[in-house]
Structures are given as structure tokens and as C-alpha cells.
N, C-alpha and C positions, 0 to 999 in steps of 0.2 A: 804470808799473804802477797798475792801481786795485785797492784793498783795500775789503771791505763788512764793516763791524762793527756788531754790534748790541749796546747796550749797555743795561742794564736797572738803574734807578735804584730807589733805595730806597722810593721812592713809587709806583712801580709804571709811571711813564712810560718809554718806549722811545725812545731816539735811535738814529737813523741817520746813520752819517758816512761821506762820501768822502774816503778817502785818496790823494792824489797825490803823488807822488815826482818833483820837478823839482830835478836837480842835488842841491846838498845841502840844500835846504830842504823841508820837510814843509807843504804848504798844506792845511787842513782845511775842509771846507765843511759846514755844517748843513743836511740835507735832511727837510723837513717831512712828517709823515704825517698821515691823516685822524684816527687813534686814537693815543693815546700810551701804551697798556697791552695786554696780551695774556694772561696767566695770574696767579691768586692762590691763596694757600696760606693754610689756616685749620686751626686746631688744632682736635681733638675734646675731647668733654666739658669745655667752657668753663664755669666755675663763678662768673664775676663776675655783679655787681649790673646792669651797664649792658650794652647791644648790644655784641656784639663786632664790632670795627672790621676790615672785609676789605681795603678799599682805596678809590681814589679814580678815578672817571673823569672824563676830562675831553677835550674835542676843542680843537683849536687852532683852530676857527672859532668857539670861545666868546668874544665880546669882554669878557667880564666886566661888561656894561652890565644883566644880568638878563633879557635877552630869549632865552636859550637855557634849555630845558627837557630833561631827561633822563629817559629811559622805559627801563624794564627787563622782560623777558620770558623764558619758558624754565622749567626745573626749579625750582621753589620760590620763583618770582618772586611778590612779594606776600605771601607766607606764611613761608617762612623768610628769604629775604633781603629786604630794603628798601632802595629808593635815595632819597637826596635829590634832589629835580627841581631844585632850583636849584645845589648845589654838586656833585652827582655822586658824593657820599659814599655807599658800599655798606656796609651792616651785615647781620650774622646776628642773628635775631631769636629763633632757638631753640638750644638745647643738642643739638649734632650728634653722631652716633655713626657712626664710621667703618666697624664691623662692620656697620651698617646698609646705609649708601650711602656709597662712597669718594668720588664725585666728581660735581659739577652742572655741567651746560651750560647757559649763558645768553646772551641777546642785549641788546645795549644800541643805543639810537637817540637821537640829538639833534635836537629840534626846534625851531624859531623860535615863540615862544609868541604872536607877533602875526599871522604869516602862517599859522602851522600846517604850514609845510612842513618837511621835514627837512633839516637843515643837511649830511648826508650820509648814505649807506646805512648800515644796521645791521650791526653787528659781533658776531660770537660770540665769547666766552670761556668758560674752564674755572676752576672755584673746586675745588681740590681738599684733602680732609681728610688733616691731617697725623696718623698713628697715634700713639697713646701705649700704654703698657702696663696695660692695663684688663680683660683677659681671663685668667683661669687655665686651665691645662691640664685637659683632661677627658679620661677615659678611654672607650673605646667600651662597655666593660662595667664596671657597679660590682663584680660578683663573676666572676672566672675560676674554671674547673674544669679539672684536669689531673691526669694519672695518668704515672707513671713506674717500670719494674720496680725492684725492690730490688735492691740489691748492684750498681748501675749505676756505672759510672767517671765519675770527675772530669770535667765538662764536658759530658755528656750533655743532649741537649735535653730541655728541660721543657714551654716554652710560650713564645709571643711576644705581648706586650702593646703595645698602642698608643694613644697619647694625642694629642688635636688641641688648637690654640690659634688662637683666633678672630683673634688680631692680626695685623698685615701681616708676613709672613715675608721680605718682600724689603726692609723698612725697619727697620733697627737688629736688636736681638736680643730682642725682643719676643715672636716665636713659634719661637725655637730652643729645644728642650727637652732636658733630660739627666734620664737615667733612673738609680733609685739604690734601696737596699732598705732600708727603715725596720725589718722585722721578718722574720725568716727566716735569719738568719745563726747558725752558719757552716755551714748544710745548703745554702743557694743562692747563687746570685749573677745579677746581671743585667748585661747590656752596656748603657752609659751612651747610646750613641747609637741602637741598634737596638730596645730593650727586650726582647732576647732572655733568657729565664731559663734557668740551668742548674745542674747538681748542681755542689755545691762541697765535697763530704765523701763520701769513700768508705766502702763497707761499710756501707751505710744498711740495716738489717735491719728488714723489716715484722714479723718476730714481736716487736721491740721497741719499734717504734712505726710505727704504719700511717699517720698522717694529719698533714699540716702546714699551717700557715695562714701564707703570706708576703704581707707588705705592700710594694707598689711604689710608688715616689714619681716624680712627673714634674715638673720645675721648668722655668721659662721663664728669660729673660735669660743662657742659656747656663750656668744654674746659679748664677750670681753672687748676692751678697747683695741681698735688695730685690726679688728675682724673685717671681712668684706661682707656686704648685706646687697639685697635685691627687694624690690617691691612689686604689689600687684593692687589692683583696684576691684572691690566688690561693689557692684550696684544693688542695691536691697531695696524691694518694694514691699510695702505693708499691702496687704490684701484685706477686702472690705470685710467685716462682719456686721451683722444687723444690731448697731447700737445706738441708732438715732431714730427715735419715733417719729413718724409722720406729724406734721404740724399745719393746719391752716394759716394761711397769711392774714386771714380777717376773721372775725369771729362771725358776721352775716354776710350774704350776697343777695343781690336783688337781679332777677332775671325777666324778661319780657318775650312776648312771642305773639303773633297774630292767632285769632281764633279759627283762622282759617287753615292754619297749619293741619297736616295729615296726621292722623293716628300713628304713632310712633316715630313724628318728626323731631329732630334735635331743638330744644328750648335754649340751651347755653352751656357752657362748661365753667367746672369749678376745678381748682388745684390745690394739692396741698404739697408741702415740701418735706422733702427728705434727703439726708446729707449723704447716705446709703448710695451705693450703686449696683447695677445687674439684678439679680433677682430679691437681693436684701431691698431696693427700692421700690419692687412691686406693691402696688396698693390695691385694696379692694373697697369701693364705696357702697353705701346703702342707705336706706331711708329708713329711720328708726321709729319716728313720731310726725305728728303733724295732720293737717285738716286734709293736705293733698296726698295724702300717704297712699291711698287707692286710685289716684288719678295720674301721677306722676311715677316714673321708674328712672333710676340711674344706673349708668352701665361704667365700666373703667376702659378706657382707650388704651390698648395694650403698648402701642408705639410712644404715647406721651405721658402715660399715668394720669390723665385727666378724668376727672368726673363727667360724664357726659348726660345731662338731663333730658329725658324724652317724654313726651305727652302721651300718655295711654288714653286717656278720655277726658272729654270737654264736657263740663257741666257748670263750671263757676267763673267768676272773672277772677280771682286771686285765689291762690294756693301758697300756704305756707307749710315747710317741711323741715325736718331736722335731720341732718346728713351726717353720716359717721364715716371715718376713714381709719382703716387698719392695714398693716403690713401682711401681705400673704404668707410670707415665710418668717417665723418669729424663732430668736434664738432664746431657750429659758435661762441660758447662763448670764443674760444681760438684763433679765427682767427688773433687777434694781435699780436700773437708771431711769424707770417711770414707765406709765403705761403707754403701750405701743398703740394708741388710738387718740383721734381727736374729734370734735364735733364743731358743726357750723349751722347757722340757720340759713335757709335759702326761702325767698320769697318770688314766686312766679306769677305774672301779671298777663292776662289774656286781653289782647286788644280786640275791639268788635270789628268782625268783617262778615261781610254775607257770604257764605260758603255753600257749595252745591251739596247735594244729597249724599248720604253716607251708606253704603251698602253693609249688611251684616255679615258678608264674608267676602273675602279678596277675590274668588271665584267659586261658580257653583258646578257641580258634578251630578248628573242625573242618569239614570238607566232605565230604558223601555224595550218590551218586546217587539220585535219587528212586525207582528201580526197584530198589535193593539189597534182597536178600532178609531176612526177619526173621533176627534172630540174629547179622548180623554186627556185628562191633566197628566202632564209629565213632572212637574214640579212647581215649587213658588218663589219667586224673587222677593227679598224684602229691602227695603231702604227706608230712611228717615231723614229729616230736616235737622242738621246738629245747631242751627240758629235757634235764638230764644223765641221767635216769631212761630216756628213748627208749621210752616206752610204744608199744605197736602201735595204728595208725590204721584206723580203719573209716570208710567211704565211704557216702553214701545221697544220692539226689536229692529236693530240696525238691518235694514233692507239690503245692505252690500254683503252682509254675513249670511243671509238666507236667500239667495236668488231664487231659489225654486218654491218658496213661499210654502214650507213644510210645517211651520208652526205659527202659533199664534200667542200672545200675550195679553192679557187684561189689564187695560190701562190704570184700572183702580187697585186692585189687589194683589197683581205680580203673578197670576197663575199661568203657567204657558201650557198650552193645549196642542195637539196634533192636528193638522189640516188635511194632509194626504197620507197615503199608506206609505211605510216605511220597508225597506228591503236592504237588509243588512248586506248582501252581496252587492250592492251597487256602493254604499258606503257605510263602514262601521261607526265612524264619529261624525258627529254634526257639531262645528264649532260657531256658535253665533254669539252676537254682543248685544246686550240688553241696555237699553238707556233710562236712566231716572232724572227726572226734572222737576222743580217746583212748578206749581199750577200758576202761581202769581209771578214768577220769573222764569220763564222756560231758557232763558242762557244761562242759568245756574244748573248745569247738567253733568252726570256722572256717567261712566261707563263700567260694566264688569263682562268679563268672558264667562259663558255658560256653556260647558261642555257636556254633549248627550251621547251617551254610549248606546247604541242599538244591539238588543241582544238577539242570537241567533235563535230560530225556530226553524225545525226540520220541515221546509216547504220546498226544498229542491229534491228531485230524483237523480239518482247516480247515474252516469253515463259512461260509455267508452272513455277510456284515458287519451286514446290516439285513434286514427284513421289505421286500421289493420289491412294492410296487403296480404292477404291469404290465399294460398293454393294447396291443392292436393294433387299428388301423382297420380297415374294411370294405373301404375302397377303397385299403388299402395296396399298393404295388408289391412284387416281389420284390427282395431285397436291401437292404429298409430297415431300419435301425436303430431298434429299439425298446426297449432298456434297456442300460444299462453296469451290469455286477455286479462287486462285490468281495468279498473274503474276508477274515477273521480268524483267529488260531491262538493259542491260549492258551499254547503253547510259545514258549520264548525262545531261537532259534537264537544262534550266534555270529556268524554271517555275515549274518542278517537273513533274514526270510521271503522264498520265491520259491514262487509258486502256479501249478498248470496247472490250467486247464479244460478240460473235454471232456464231450460227451454221452454217456450212458450207452448209447444206442443210435442208430442212425439214425433221423432223426425227418423225415417229409415235409414238415412245415410250417416247421420252424424250425432254424436253425443257429446254431453259436457260432464266433467268433472270439477267440483268446487274444492280447491286446495285449501280454504278456510284461512287463508292469509291475504284476502283481497284480489286474490287471483284466482282463475280457473284455466283449466286445458280442455281443449276441443279435439276430441278423437274421433275418428273413423268407426263406423259401424259394420261396415262390409268392406269387401274389395272389388276389384274390377270396374273402376270409372272409365268413361269414354268419353272424349271430348267431342265426338261427332253426335253422340246422343244427346249431351248437356255439357255445355263449357262453363256454366256459371251456377252456384247454388247460393241460395239466400237462406241463412240461418237466424232467425229471429232469438235472441238472447234477452231473457227477463232478469234484470240488475235492481235488486232491492237491498234499502239499508236496514240498521237495526234500531234507529232511533224512534222517537214517538212524535208523531204520528209516522208509522212506516210509509215509505216513499218508494216509487218503483217505476222503471221505465224498460221498454223495450227497443234494444237497439239490434240492427241487423247487420249481421256479419257475412260479407261477399266472398265467397270461396271460388275461385278459378280452379278448372280442371288443366292441368299441364303436363307436357310430356317430360319426364326426367329419367336420368341415367339410372344404372344398376345400385349407385349408393346414395340416391335419393336427391340428388342436385339436379335443379330444374333447367331443361333445356329450350322449351319452347311453350308458348300458351296461346298463341294467335290461330286465326283461320288460314291465314296466307301460309303460316310455316306449314300446315296440313298439306296445302297444293303444292308447295315446292317440294314437301318430301315425297310426292307423288311423281316427281320427275318433271315437273312443267317450268320451263323458262318465264322469264321476266315478260318477253314479247308475246308470248302465249297467253299469259294471264290478261295482258293489256287487252288482246283481240278478243278473248272470251267476254271481258267486261264491255267492251265496245258491241259486241254483238247482244248481250243483255239488255244494254241501254236501248239499242234501235227495237229492239222487240217490246221494251217497255212503252216506248214512243207509238208503236204500233197499236198496242193493247189500247192505250189512253184515247188516240184518235177515232179507234174503231167504238170504243164505249160512247165517245161524245156524239158520233154521228147516230147511234142507236137511240140516245136519249132525246135527240131531237125529232126522231121518227115517232116515236112512240115513249109517253111519260105516264108513269104508273099513278094512279090518282091516290090523293090524300086520303081521302074518306074511302073506308073497306065496304061499308054498307051504309044503307040509307038511316037504318035505325042508330047506328053508332056515331053520332054526331059529337065532336068534341073539337075545341079552339087549340090552335098554337100545337098540333101534333106534328112532329116532323118524324120522317121515317129514314132511318140509316140503314143503308145495304152492309156497311162494313161488318165483317165477323171476324174471330180469331181470338186468340189467348188461351183457348181451351186446351190445345196442345203446345201453347207458348212458342209458336213455329211462325209467327207473321210478323214483320216489321212494320206493319200498318199501324199498330198500336204503341202507345208510350207504356214502357213498362211500368211506370210510375202509377197509372189507373188500375194496373192488375195487382196491386197490392191488398192487403186487409184494409177495411175502411179504417179502423181505429189507427192503423199505420197513417193511413192518408190524412185524417184529422189532425194527427199530432206532428206531421213533417210537411204538410203542405198547406199553405195559406189559400183560404177560399176567396174569390173575387167577389162574393155577393154583398150586398149591401148589409150591414150586421144591424139588426134591430135595436132598439133602446131596450126592449124586453126581452128576457131570456125565457125560453120555454123548456119545459122539462123533456127529457126523453122518452120518446112513446116507441116502444118494442112492437115491430109488426105482427101480425099473426103468423104462425108457422104454416107453410104450404105442404101440401102432399109430395112425396118424393115420386121423381119421374113426372112430374106434373110438365104440361105443355108449355114452351117458352111464351108463346102468344098469351095464354091464359093467365100464366105467371105475371107478365106485365100488365096485362088488363086490370088484374086483381090488385097488383101495387098501385095502379093509377086510382082506381076507386078509393082506397084507403087513404091516399094522399088528400083526395078531393073532400073526402067527408071527416077528415081528422080534424078536429077544433084545435088542437095544437100545432097545426102545422103552420110554419110561418108565411106570411103574406106576400112572398116573393119567388122569383122563379129559383128553382134549384135542379142540379144535376144530381140524380141517383144513379148508382151502378150497379146493377142487378145480375148481370151474366158473368162474374167474376168465377173464375176457377183456376186450379193450377196450384202449383208449390206455396204453402203459405195460407191457402185458402180455406175458410171453413168447412167448405164441401169438399175438399182436398182435390186432388187431380183426378180428372176423368179418363185420363190417357191409359192405353192398355199397356204401355211399355212400362210402367210401373206398378201395374197390378201384380207382379208377381213378388213384390216387396212387401205387400201388405196381405194379400191371399196365400196363407200358408200351405192351403191343400192342395196345391198343383205339385205334380211330381213330373220331371223333366229327365227323368233317367232313360226314358224310352228314345230320347234324341239321339243318343249314343248308338243305338241300335239301326240308324237310318241309313248308315254310311258315310262315308269321306264327306260327301258334300254338306252334311248338317253337322260336321266336327265343330266347326267356329260356332255355329250357334247353339251346339250343346256345352261348349266350354264356358259362353257366356252365361247362360241360365242356370247351368248346374254350377258353377263358381259362386254366381250371386247368391244361388239359394243355400249353399254351403256357409257362405260369409254371413248370412241372416242367421241362421242357425247357432253358427258359433257366437 
């Protein structure tokens, strides 16, 4: 058998032996190697004056004649480590610290000084630094902070501290630590191996001592003598648990207050003591017994944890109650420490003071419809004298809060009635103040706010939401949309507004389409509008709401006829533009206007001279004698082609009554409406006027004051409708104008106008 043994000599040389077993004899043969070393060890923190010897490097090819030269390379070669080129001795030139670097890897090679050739290949070796105990343990924190509930059991975990040692933990005991307590016994203990701090004493009370300082030591060398150590401090705070019941300082308390104190005012405060803190010290007070249980109340001040005694009702001079205090948050694990409640007797004395009347409510809120008649009661105010005398109370409204004098209150029973009509659209709420005073002592007076809400009634008709500037193009087609209208209503229905749009009468020019979303569209019924024939149309639109009772109103939409381009954009609507389009200059227009003015002045002068010569008698015949008859020679309006009349007087009488105020003296008595007797069609105008005058003279319901009545109204919007022949073609569908196209080119324009208009109506 062959056995290979590596022997390491003290000088660092290595020998390789061959062992051969031949019978009973052991033959040893030495086998040479190129290098006779492999690894070196060096102690750290060398304190000698000379270089520290590491070992000797020698090659077996070194003959000892001085021709061999040793060269060192690698980590620290030439700086930390130095080799003797001749002898191969290796030294460390610096003081080494294993904690900085634990080992160094070097390469050595032998050369022939003469030839410069290597005697053998380079070989690598390692220099390891042996550790010594030169580092003390260090904790991860200089100061630890921990908290643990008071009254904790022995062994309760507090905190774990941790220390480290920079020495080699794999070599010896230099880094083996043991923990111990230097300060903090007998309250705390520490596990030697883990550094876990635990409670060592039971029933540690926070109310006795709250904070502790514990000093922990960590020692290396497994705690043996000569080892190094480090310390840290642990600040331990005991947290509160509810282990202290609340207790009153006295068994009875005496409080007093004036009987003039308002209901709910504070009578006094009492305080129970509790050694706990935070939510564990929160307390709740309540009255459990006594003759004042129904008249007094107690609440807890959240900030001071005091019991605040309040007066709920005053009827006696002295009250006695039993007050109980308990913790809000109780811990069942500490119930064996005693009942967590306490009681005390509280006596409250009311001092006599003359007090003002007290109202049954802090404020009153009433509701009333806006159409409620005058004299109807809205509500009743109640107050009484809290004093023992019980004087009668009288009521009054503060006139500064009711400047319009809308309400009245009965001074004896406090009933509030309406004096004037209410309008919700003017004011939805009325805020008044009612005063109550003692009859025998008016200076004792109280005040209460009264809020009266006026409920809505559908008493306003809807109207246009805005003033519409509407126009229609001359070249418009039938069915063209010219305007979308909407309405508003000052009323406020519960389910929202719902408006219905219609025309007051059949209109040959325009029609209306209700969108059923509170809007409507105005459409043309025909084509071929002409500014020269009529520049403005008035379209009466009836707007009705859906509430009860239904309210409606008629609003007039003014529609101008304008000149537009092919895309429908307005170009001009004025009469001046028509003249300018004919090619007249500004100077020519001024000259024409001056001529017209001069002609008008001549006509007026001629008329004045004619009136001076001959005046028409006011009395037409001797039999027809009547007073205050004035004859008017003006006429017009029939064709709506004169400027001598105000267009407002030509509207429907209903429109005049709703939009124009009369200047008559309004009588105190309102007379019912009297419908005149119908007249025959095509009656003479003079007979018509005489008939109407006789009816008014003999009518018993006619107001006894002068009144102006217009009977000659006609035109667009009139009940009699227009008498103009220009519009007769619109309503009379039996006319045929196709023959106009056969009259020649001179009548082509007229044929286009009437045939196109007739076609538009048919469509």
C-alpha cells in the first residue's frame, strides 16, 4: 500500500513522504518539491520595535552560493510585507489589524541573478492574521425606548437589545457575548444569550412610578474575567391601564343658583378623582335618585372630566339628588380591584329673583298660504311667568321686525293673525319678533323669533322669458323656423313648471309648435313676405301653466320682415335701406324729406285757415241734443297705413287693459263686466256709435266717470280682423289667380305674388 503524508515543519518547510509497506519493514523515501512552504500565520496588533518575522521562503534549487534571488508580489508586497532577496526571509513592516483585513494573498518566485531566468514557476501562498480580543462589544443603539403596560405579569416581554463584536467569532471566545443588567433590578431582567429584557417584578403600578432607566451590559470572552464590555441604556415607560376607580373627594356637595337662571344654564361643577390617564380616566356622571331628578341634569365636560350640573326646570327652591360617576372604558381584568363607580349627594338651592316670562319654544315656525284671507290666524305663541307670583303675560310684535304691519298678535292669548294680503313672490319668509312681558312689571320682558313661511299658490301667469328680437326673411319658405321661445313663471310649483303654448287665434302667416319642454317653435305658414306691403307682424301667443288653478297670459311676439341673403342671414330691415337700395344718395333723401316737411306745413296752414272760415256744428240735429260730445275728424287704422294713430290704441281691448294703465279715477266699488249687445254686420258707423252711446247712458253698471271706449278698431289681431283687401286672398280660398299668368309680361310680377301666396297657403 502507498501512504502520502504531508508534514509541516516549524520553519514553514513542507515535506512529502512515501511510505511503502514491504513485509515487516517500512521504507521511507523523501520526495523533493520545488517549494518547501505553503501557508503562514501572523498575529495582529504586533507591538515590537522590530519588523515582525513571518517565515522563510527557500527553494530546493537554491545551492546556497548566492546566485538565487527571491522576488515577492501580491497584496501588500513591498509595503506591508518585505522579503530578503538573498535569504528569502519574509517580514511584516506594519502593525496589522484583522478587523480591517483578515488575510493576504502573495506570490513568490526565485530567479538566477546571473541569467535572470526563473529557477522555477511562481507559487501563491496566504498570510492569515490571527485574531486577538482587541474590540469591545457595541450596541446598535446608545439609548433604547420601550413601553409596557403597568400591572404586567413576570416575564412579560419589554424589548430586545442587540450588541456586536468586531473580533473573529470563529476563533476563540473574543466575540462570544453575554448580557447582564447593571441597573434596573429588581424590576427587570435580561436573558444572557439573547438580550431580551423582561418584567421581573409583578404589580408595577404606573400611579406609583411611571418611568424606569435600565442599564444593560454586553461582555465578550463569554463573560469571563479579562473580557471587554459595552453598555446601553433602556428607558422603559409603564403605560396606563384602567386599574384606578373614580372616587369623589367629598361625600356631599352644596351648589346654589339664582332662580333667574335660564333653562339649561350651569348650576355648578363637581369632580371625581381618577389616577388613570387618557381614555382610562374618562368618566360619566348621571343622576340616579333624589327629588330633583326631573328638574336637574348633569353632563360630563370632555376636557376637564367634571360633572356639569344644569337646570332643566324651575319649580322648587331646594333640590337634592344623588350623583353617580363611572369610568367610560372599563377593563374586566381589573374588576377585582373594587367597584369602578362612586356616588355623592348634591344639594342645589335656587335663590329668589324676579325673572322675565319664559316661552314654550326657543323659536316658532309657522306656514301660511299666500292667498289666505285677512284676519285668519297663523299660529299661537305661549309664554308664562316662572316666578311664584305667576303674573299674567301680555304679547306684542316688535314693529321694527314687521315694518309693513302684515301681522297682529292678540295681547292676551298670543294668537297671530294676518292684516294684509301676502305675496310669496315678494317675500317667501317673514321673520318677526314677539315680545312677552309681565302685566304688573313690563320691564320683565322676553323676546322670541317667529318665522312665517309663505306657501306658494298659483296666482301668476307665465310670460316670455325675455324680449325676443324676431325677424322673418322675405324669401322665406313655408314651414321655416324663425324663433324658439320659452317662458318663466314667478310661482314655484311642487313638481316643476309645465307650460303650454298656443296662438290666441288662427293666423294666416305664422303657426306655433309646442315642444312640450317649456319651449315652442314659431314657424311660417306661407312664403313671399314683402317689407313694402307690411314690415312688422304682431303674433299673440297664449302661455298657460299646468298648476291649479290654471293661469294664462297673452304675450305678443313682434316679427319684423327683413331682407336676407341666400343662406338666411339678415341684411337689412329698415325703410331707409329700401330707399338706398333704389339708388338714392343721402343728399337726395334729405331733399325729399325737406319737401315733405314743407308740404305738411302748407297743409296744416291751409286747414287752420279753413277752420277759421267755417266750423262744423257740434250738434248735428235739433232733436239729437247731448252734452260733452266731441267730434273727431281723424281716421285711419283700418289699413294700418297712417302715422296719425298710436299703434297701441289699435290692439285688442283685452291687451290694452292688461298692458296699459288707465288714467281714470278708479272707483271704490268694482262693477261687473257688461257685454254690449251685438250689432248687425256692415252697420253704418254713425249708427254704431249712436247705439253704443245710448247703451252706456242707460246701463246701470256703467261707472259714473268719463271713460274712453274705442269701437273703430280693426286690423291684425282684431276680433273683426282686417278689412284690407290685400289680405283677403289669404282667408278667401275660392279665388283662383292662375288667369293672371295669361295677361302678359306686364302682370308677371303680380301673378308671381298671388299665385305663390296661394300655393304657400295650400301647402
